ZALUM-267369 format. One line per field, with one value per residue (C-alpha): chain; residue number from 0; z negated, x negated, y. Coordinates in steps of 0.02 Angstrom, whole numbers, always signed. Example, Ala and Ser with C-alpha at 12.3 -4.5 7.8 and 13.67 -1.06 7.14 Angstrom:
2
ch <- (A,A)
i <- (0,1)
w <- (-390,-357)
u <- (-615,-684)
v <- (-225,-53)
REM end
This chain:
488
ch <- (A,A,A,A,A,A,A,A,A,A,A,A,A,A,A,A,A,A,A,A,A,A,A,A,A,A,A,A,A,A,A,A,A,A,A,A,A,A,A,A,A,A,A,A,A,A,A,A,A,A,A,A,A,A,A,A,A,A,A,A,A,A,A,A,A,A,A,A,A,A,A,A,A,A,A,A,A,A,A,A,A,A,A,A,A,A,A,A,A,A,A,A,A,A,A,A,A,A,A,A,A,A,A,A,A,A,A,A,A,A,A,A,A,A,A,A,A,A,A,A,A,A,A,A,A,A,A,A,A,A,A,A,A,A,A,A,A,A,A,A,A,A,A,A,A,A,A,A,A,A,A,A,A,A,A,A,A,A,A,A,A,A,A,A,A,A,A,A,A,A,A,A,A,A,A,A,A,A,A,A,A,A,A,A,A,A,A,A,A,A,A,A,A,A,A,A,A,A,A,A,A,A,A,A,A,A,A,A,A,A,A,A,A,A,A,A,A,A,A,A,A,A,A,A,A,A,A,A,A,A,A,A,A,A,A,A,A,A,A,A,A,A,A,A,A,A,A,A,A,A,A,A,A,A,A,A,A,A,A,A,A,A,A,A,A,A,A,A,A,A,A,A,A,A,A,A,A,A,A,A,A,A,A,A,A,A,A,A,A,A,A,A,A,A,A,A,A,A,A,A,A,A,A,A,A,A,A,A,A,A,A,A,A,A,A,A,A,A,A,A,A,A,A,A,A,A,A,A,A,A,A,A,A,A,A,A,A,A,A,A,A,A,A,A,A,A,A,A,A,A,A,A,A,A,A,A,A,A,A,A,A,A,A,A,A,A,A,A,A,A,A,A,A,A,A,A,A,A,A,A,A,A,A,A,A,A,A,A,A,A,A,A,A,A,A,A,A,A,A,A,A,A,A,A,A,A,A,A,A,A,A,A,A,A,A,A,A,A,A,A,A,A,A,A,A,A,A,A,A,A,A,A,A,A,A,A,A,A,A,A,A,A,A,A,A,A,A,A,A,A,A,A,A,A,A,A,A,A,A,A,A,A,A,A,A,A,A,A,A,A,A,A,A,A,A,A,A,A,A,A,A,A,A,A,A,A,A,A)
i <- (0,1,2,3,4,5,6,7,8,9,10,11,12,13,14,15,16,17,18,19,20,21,22,23,24,25,26,27,28,29,30,31,32,33,34,35,36,37,38,39,40,41,42,43,44,45,46,47,48,49,50,51,52,53,54,55,56,57,58,59,60,61,62,63,64,65,66,67,68,69,70,71,72,73,74,75,76,77,78,79,80,81,82,83,84,85,86,87,88,89,90,91,92,93,94,95,96,97,98,99,100,101,102,103,104,105,106,107,108,109,110,111,112,113,114,115,116,117,118,119,120,121,122,123,124,125,126,127,128,129,130,131,132,133,134,135,136,137,138,139,140,141,142,143,144,145,146,147,148,149,150,151,152,153,154,155,156,157,158,159,160,161,162,163,164,165,166,167,168,169,170,171,172,173,174,175,176,177,178,179,180,181,182,183,184,185,186,187,188,189,190,191,192,193,194,195,196,197,198,199,200,201,202,203,204,205,206,207,208,209,210,211,212,213,214,215,216,217,218,219,220,221,222,223,224,225,226,227,228,229,230,231,232,233,234,235,236,237,238,239,240,241,242,243,244,245,246,247,248,249,250,251,252,253,254,255,256,257,258,259,260,261,262,263,264,265,266,267,268,269,270,271,272,273,274,275,276,277,278,279,280,281,282,283,284,285,286,287,288,289,290,291,292,293,294,295,296,297,298,299,300,301,302,303,304,305,306,307,308,309,310,311,312,313,314,315,316,317,318,319,320,321,322,323,324,325,326,327,328,329,330,331,332,333,334,335,336,337,338,339,340,341,342,343,344,345,346,347,348,349,350,351,352,353,354,355,356,357,358,359,360,361,362,363,364,365,366,367,368,369,370,371,372,373,374,375,376,377,378,379,380,381,382,383,384,385,386,387,388,389,390,391,392,393,394,395,396,397,398,399,400,401,402,403,404,405,406,407,408,409,410,411,412,413,414,415,416,417,418,419,420,421,422,423,424,425,426,427,428,429,430,431,432,433,434,435,436,437,438,439,440,441,442,443,444,445,446,447,448,449,450,451,452,453,454,455,456,457,458,459,460,461,462,463,464,465,466,467,468,469,470,471,472,473,474,475,476,477,478,479,480,481,482,483,484,485,486,487)
w <- (-10888,-10854,-10668,-10636,-10431,-10353,-10188,-10036,-9930,-9779,-9717,-9736,-9916,-9955,-9891,-10017,-10161,-10124,-10096,-10269,-10371,-10289,-10325,-10504,-10540,-10445,-10557,-10703,-10680,-10611,-10789,-10876,-10798,-10822,-11010,-11045,-10942,-11058,-11214,-11247,-11262,-11134,-11073,-11195,-11175,-11200,-11057,-10943,-10985,-10963,-10780,-10784,-10641,-10527,-10341,-10293,-10219,-10076,-10064,-9939,-9971,-9839,-9886,-9752,-9752,-9647,-9565,-9488,-9295,-9175,-9112,-8960,-8997,-9074,-9249,-9351,-9376,-9508,-9505,-9665,-9781,-9969,-10050,-9951,-10032,-10042,-10128,-10039,-10043,-9973,-9908,-9823,-9722,-9661,-9661,-9473,-9465,-9622,-9556,-9395,-9465,-9584,-9466,-9338,-9491,-9534,-9363,-9334,-9516,-9676,-9789,-9955,-9971,-10142,-10217,-10382,-10480,-10435,-10559,-10477,-10531,-10419,-10446,-10518,-10365,-10247,-10310,-10343,-10178,-10239,-10413,-10468,-10615,-10634,-10679,-10639,-10710,-10888,-10913,-10829,-10713,-10833,-10954,-10813,-10777,-10947,-10985,-10810,-10670,-10525,-10353,-10402,-10230,-10282,-10293,-10124,-9968,-9802,-9854,-9779,-9580,-9585,-9601,-9778,-9891,-9905,-9948,-10073,-10055,-10154,-10170,-10151,-9951,-9916,-9796,-9723,-9673,-9802,-9978,-10044,-10127,-9962,-9858,-9987,-9971,-9796,-9777,-9887,-9782,-9631,-9691,-9743,-9582,-9455,-9525,-9506,-9610,-9589,-9562,-9399,-9329,-9177,-9128,-8953,-9006,-8882,-8932,-8840,-8855,-8795,-8866,-8677,-8694,-8830,-8747,-8582,-8710,-8809,-8647,-8589,-8758,-8756,-8602,-8616,-8774,-8634,-8515,-8540,-8630,-8780,-8867,-8998,-9090,-9092,-9255,-9239,-9337,-9465,-9528,-9392,-9295,-9150,-9049,-8913,-9004,-9076,-8998,-8924,-8967,-8870,-8969,-9142,-9108,-9035,-9213,-9332,-9444,-9341,-9361,-9524,-9503,-9444,-9318,-9278,-9216,-9119,-9113,-8985,-9102,-9034,-9117,-9220,-9182,-9000,-8949,-8918,-9043,-8980,-9110,-9048,-9142,-9092,-9035,-9110,-9175,-9375,-9336,-9207,-9362,-9490,-9395,-9341,-9529,-9579,-9428,-9427,-9591,-9487,-9382,-9210,-9058,-8971,-8965,-8800,-8783,-8648,-8667,-8560,-8514,-8419,-8251,-8240,-8042,-7908,-7832,-7954,-7925,-8058,-8095,-8052,-8192,-8287,-8358,-8481,-8492,-8594,-8730,-8775,-8940,-8996,-9113,-9254,-9402,-9381,-9373,-9559,-9525,-9341,-9303,-9116,-9060,-9089,-8921,-8894,-8760,-8656,-8676,-8507,-8535,-8556,-8430,-8300,-8366,-8383,-8182,-8136,-8236,-8124,-7960,-8007,-8065,-7924,-7788,-7726,-7704,-7606,-7561,-7598,-7785,-7800,-7751,-7894,-8018,-8066,-8192,-8302,-8443,-8573,-8670,-8838,-8933,-9090,-9038,-8898,-8849,-8789,-8620,-8711,-8752,-8567,-8555,-8690,-8671,-8488,-8489,-8597,-8490,-8339,-8415,-8471,-8299,-8390,-8280,-8407,-8585,-8708,-8917,-8961,-8855,-8901,-9077,-9051,-8971,-9096,-9236,-9135,-9138,-9307,-9366,-9245,-9156,-8970,-8878,-8710,-8632,-8479,-8476,-8344,-8273,-8326,-8296,-8223,-8334,-8239,-8072,-8106,-8123,-8305,-8411,-8395,-8427,-8269,-8186,-8327,-8335,-8140,-8204,-8325,-8216,-8103,-8203,-8379,-8317,-8215,-8344,-8480,-8361,-8307,-8510,-8546,-8385,-8470,-8632,-8534,-8442,-8614,-8673,-8562,-8612,-8771,-8837,-8813,-8725,-8792,-8966,-8871,-8969,-8932,-9061,-9198,-9294,-9321,-9521,-9505,-9621,-9538,-9523,-9364)
u <- (-8603,-8720,-8703,-8702,-8758,-8727,-8817,-8716,-8794,-8695,-8592,-8431,-8482,-8514,-8340,-8252,-8350,-8306,-8122,-8119,-8202,-8093,-7925,-7976,-8007,-7833,-7743,-7820,-7786,-7603,-7593,-7652,-7545,-7371,-7440,-7438,-7284,-7195,-7245,-7396,-7575,-7676,-7835,-7977,-8134,-8247,-8134,-8167,-8371,-8368,-8303,-8126,-8065,-8215,-8233,-8359,-8520,-8618,-8814,-8916,-9114,-9226,-9421,-9519,-9727,-9724,-9611,-9447,-9478,-9385,-9234,-9133,-8964,-8855,-8816,-8842,-9028,-9134,-9231,-9322,-9362,-9269,-9108,-8959,-8790,-8597,-8445,-8307,-8109,-7999,-8122,-7985,-7930,-8114,-8190,-8210,-8305,-8415,-8449,-8491,-8615,-8681,-8725,-8811,-8924,-8952,-9001,-9118,-9199,-9257,-9119,-9037,-8849,-8772,-8623,-8555,-8472,-8517,-8483,-8337,-8184,-8013,-7892,-7728,-7635,-7699,-7645,-7464,-7410,-7380,-7373,-7192,-7101,-7183,-7090,-7172,-7053,-7095,-7266,-7294,-7445,-7538,-7529,-7581,-7714,-7786,-7798,-7836,-7946,-7855,-7904,-8015,-8047,-8181,-8298,-8254,-8319,-8418,-8595,-8657,-8565,-8609,-8790,-8793,-8835,-9031,-9107,-9228,-9395,-9354,-9181,-9016,-8987,-8791,-8755,-8607,-8543,-8403,-8378,-8237,-8148,-8146,-8088,-7924,-7886,-7874,-7777,-7655,-7653,-7624,-7468,-7413,-7433,-7397,-7260,-7347,-7449,-7621,-7659,-7564,-7699,-7782,-7954,-7932,-7834,-7742,-7688,-7562,-7465,-7306,-7155,-7138,-7286,-7230,-7045,-7157,-7277,-7141,-7064,-7233,-7273,-7101,-7121,-7301,-7212,-7136,-7281,-7411,-7563,-7657,-7518,-7408,-7302,-7270,-7264,-7179,-7164,-7025,-7079,-7010,-7086,-7007,-7076,-7036,-6878,-6825,-6645,-6627,-6812,-6801,-6656,-6747,-6878,-6789,-6661,-6798,-6829,-6981,-6937,-6979,-7171,-7285,-7386,-7296,-7401,-7362,-7467,-7451,-7536,-7666,-7780,-7929,-7859,-7904,-7734,-7683,-7635,-7546,-7530,-7421,-7523,-7418,-7488,-7643,-7827,-7773,-7656,-7811,-7918,-7822,-7781,-7955,-8038,-7942,-7918,-8128,-8126,-8053,-8205,-8106,-8201,-8142,-8023,-7952,-7841,-7714,-7635,-7562,-7676,-7675,-7749,-7881,-7935,-7823,-7862,-7787,-7601,-7481,-7502,-7700,-7810,-7952,-8087,-8183,-8362,-8397,-8292,-8285,-8227,-8121,-8019,-8103,-8051,-8212,-8345,-8392,-8415,-8481,-8553,-8507,-8686,-8687,-8670,-8509,-8602,-8492,-8483,-8549,-8475,-8303,-8323,-8339,-8202,-8085,-8122,-8104,-7932,-7865,-7922,-7850,-7677,-7660,-7750,-7848,-8010,-8157,-8104,-7938,-7990,-8103,-7962,-7847,-7977,-8085,-8221,-8271,-8261,-8111,-8055,-7985,-7888,-7809,-7702,-7556,-7538,-7714,-7659,-7590,-7790,-7843,-7945,-8044,-8072,-8118,-8296,-8311,-8206,-8306,-8488,-8414,-8348,-8195,-8086,-7928,-7860,-7776,-7765,-7834,-7990,-8126,-8077,-8041,-8207,-8308,-8245,-8291,-8478,-8459,-8388,-8481,-8326,-8348,-8225,-8154,-8026,-7920,-7795,-7660,-7623,-7443,-7451,-7567,-7543,-7649,-7585,-7395,-7354,-7292,-7219,-7039,-6899,-6843,-7014,-7071,-6938,-6984,-7170,-7143,-7041,-7174,-7310,-7312,-7301,-7447,-7556,-7508,-7549,-7728,-7757,-7691,-7795,-7958,-7938,-7915,-8080,-8175,-8110,-8172,-8362,-8315,-8391,-8575,-8621,-8480,-8562,-8687,-8854,-8821,-8683,-8806,-8946,-9114,-9065,-8915,-8834,-8858,-8661,-8586)
v <- (+4836,+4672,+4633,+4436,+4434,+4277,+4204,+4173,+4037,+4087,+4250,+4159,+4106,+4295,+4356,+4201,+4254,+4455,+4390,+4312,+4464,+4579,+4471,+4442,+4633,+4675,+4540,+4614,+4783,+4728,+4635,+4772,+4914,+4794,+4770,+4958,+5003,+4873,+4968,+4874,+4952,+5017,+4950,+4947,+5036,+4886,+4794,+4946,+4953,+4757,+4788,+4723,+4820,+4855,+4826,+4683,+4732,+4654,+4657,+4613,+4606,+4613,+4614,+4560,+4570,+4712,+4845,+4781,+4729,+4853,+4792,+4867,+4835,+4983,+4893,+4750,+4793,+4860,+5022,+4995,+4865,+4842,+4827,+4868,+4864,+4936,+4914,+4818,+4808,+4693,+4572,+4465,+4605,+4635,+4456,+4456,+4618,+4561,+4403,+4466,+4579,+4481,+4349,+4478,+4519,+4339,+4297,+4411,+4429,+4333,+4392,+4353,+4393,+4418,+4474,+4539,+4665,+4840,+4998,+5077,+5059,+5016,+5163,+5088,+5162,+5056,+4896,+4929,+4837,+4634,+4710,+4645,+4700,+4882,+5007,+5142,+5274,+5219,+5318,+5481,+5517,+5599,+5446,+5335,+5441,+5438,+5269,+5174,+5210,+5330,+5406,+5547,+5610,+5726,+5585,+5525,+5612,+5584,+5639,+5477,+5498,+5693,+5652,+5748,+5594,+5599,+5411,+5425,+5301,+5135,+5191,+5073,+5094,+5094,+4931,+5024,+5193,+5201,+5121,+5046,+5196,+5307,+5131,+5140,+5299,+5304,+5124,+5198,+5362,+5256,+5177,+5357,+5432,+5299,+5191,+5028,+4910,+4958,+4748,+4759,+4904,+4818,+4852,+4957,+5119,+5221,+5410,+5500,+5669,+5641,+5509,+5454,+5368,+5268,+5233,+5165,+5058,+5004,+4928,+4863,+4772,+4679,+4627,+4567,+4460,+4351,+4310,+4187,+4286,+4308,+4435,+4364,+4507,+4699,+4801,+4965,+5116,+5117,+4951,+4822,+4678,+4586,+4437,+4331,+4269,+4413,+4470,+4621,+4669,+4850,+4897,+4839,+4954,+5075,+5075,+5081,+5251,+5285,+5494,+5488,+5479,+5604,+5488,+5341,+5201,+5033,+4882,+4749,+4615,+4483,+4350,+4433,+4596,+4610,+4681,+4861,+4996,+5166,+5306,+5468,+5598,+5730,+5913,+5998,+5937,+5935,+5778,+5713,+5737,+5666,+5504,+5463,+5505,+5373,+5258,+5244,+5144,+4996,+5009,+4985,+4950,+5124,+5245,+5329,+5498,+5470,+5648,+5797,+5933,+6099,+6096,+6251,+6232,+6284,+6124,+6018,+5958,+5898,+5713,+5718,+5639,+5717,+5620,+5710,+5712,+5860,+5953,+6156,+6139,+6276,+6153,+6222,+6081,+5991,+6131,+6090,+5911,+5911,+6091,+6150,+6155,+5974,+5887,+5748,+5639,+5542,+5356,+5276,+5114,+5194,+5323,+5191,+5089,+5216,+5253,+5070,+5084,+5228,+5146,+4964,+5060,+5182,+5082,+5228,+5223,+5333,+5511,+5477,+5429,+5573,+5703,+5621,+5604,+5737,+5738,+5917,+5982,+5988,+6147,+6108,+6243,+6253,+6380,+6321,+6499,+6517,+6594,+6751,+6793,+6729,+6905,+6849,+6669,+6690,+6707,+6557,+6438,+6507,+6476,+6284,+6236,+6196,+6099,+6076,+6129,+6024,+6009,+5853,+5788,+5869,+5823,+5649,+5625,+5735,+5634,+5485,+5520,+5575,+5421,+5312,+5229,+5231,+5380,+5432,+5551,+5526,+5658,+5698,+5871,+5930,+6094,+6242,+6388,+6501,+6477,+6494,+6311,+6323,+6162,+6229,+6095,+6047,+6030,+5931,+5813,+5756,+5758,+5631,+5514,+5507,+5508,+5438,+5233,+5257,+5371,+5233,+5089,+5166,+5168,+4994,+4935,+5011,+4932,+4757,+4792,+4838,+4689,+4582,+4647,+4582,+4752,+4688,+4862,+4950,+5034,+5148,+5181,+5370,+5329,+5311,+5409,+5383,+5304,+5206,+5082,+4904,+4887,+4939)
REM end
């Protein structure tokens, strides 16, 4: 296939060119699908070889006279000279991100930006939205796979974020962490798991493991729509959306079929994606890994775990907070991608914001705050009934100085490090399994009434603190390795 690349004079022009290329490929693929399903011939070999259905490619060339100058920021920089390229899907969705990243590079370096067709075809299953009149029952999946590009997940991997992709001297280097097929795969999974459009996901993400936080977040979000602020609408699981003018908005959200979705999401939307997303990931590390695997392609500013934990110290009280600064990883689900011997460092900017968030919401300070907010190691297990094996676990818990136990936090933090998304954990002690204070129905209900609203408010206040920083310091260099793609 002959590649015809076009120089873009500005980052905005590059995104316009990418969008035109992408839409042309999508329209050709949708047209070919409709023709085949209506009894026409499949697309010809020549058409596919000519790139009728390919993703667009973004290329940046950096060829200075000498080596790249040292740049201290975490991203938007080159570690080597040469040609960088990545396939791009849905350029309009990622327009702000692409323009931001290209502008950082263009302001710092003499670069050439080009766009053109790639060699990677768009799977037909990713263009069905917006394609009217497609009778997908008119052909078997086997027939469609035979004649059209399909989502071959054997060719999609995380070798680059996992540090397994070796860069050869003189070879084209990746411009971003994820290629288009990986992004499209995750976008479709997000819609499936969360029950909301992936376009509604905001840049600041809260995870919780109890539905009561959803109830509190929904009530708070709907109140925000009536206030004088930057929030515009509220998108909720079950594919419903409300705004300030929606009659009985709370009933609309509650009446949506959110129970159909494994990890329902709720998005308080603001211009530029500067709102807040809350995802109820349920209990366990599998869901925690799954959702963060997919949300990472949207390149959020950060994600925070705001959930419950078991307190391991006698001095802790129900309702106290745990600010994790280290993790004991017994979750197992990331061991192949992120070996357990790899340390998961705390992100200083997020740690500070979480402490400030608790102080602001609780009104506590000094020794009073210190007595309620304890910093330490969180042990994350895959087995909810880990207590039944406490004799076998006690040594490691003692050696690690763990102060709390849960089933999600280490997974979310480890995947944040792996996928270069700033992370943090603020847990609330809901029981003390080693000291006779078990989470039984009566005590649990009283605890929930007292703790959920303040805990959620502390998480929201943390997000507001991080927003005011505009993310300048949030994306710590400790998230990046020595040989990274230029894009965040």
